[in-house]
C-alpha positions, 0 to 999 in steps of 0.5 A: 500499499502506498501512502500519500499525505498532502497539505489542502486548504481545509487540512490534510488529504491522505491518498492510498493507493495499491493494496488498500480497501475502503472498509480498512480506511473506514474502520481506522476512521471510526476507531479514531473518531470513538477513541479506540486507537492510539495513533495520534495525541489528544492535542492533534485529535482536537484539531480535526473537525471532520474525517471524510473517506472516498473512492474505491478498493485500490484508490482511497482518499481520507480527508482531514479537516482542520488545522493540522500538519502533514507531519502529525498525520504522517506520525499517526499513520505509522503508528496505526495497527489497521493499515500497517 
């Protein structure tokens, strides 16, 4: 799976390509929203106003709205148990 993190006007967009299933990304977002993961600090989580998943298996996008940096999100992705 390839991950590309880009800064966008509303926050950060992550593009997952290759061996990725949209249901896994949705699961990751649900875990993050409900506090079931420890991928990112509470300070980073508090900056995220909205998370939205789009695309299809093999080409999934995750948009995170808020005042967050690509570095914060790259660190969280590296710790994720769902996608690693």
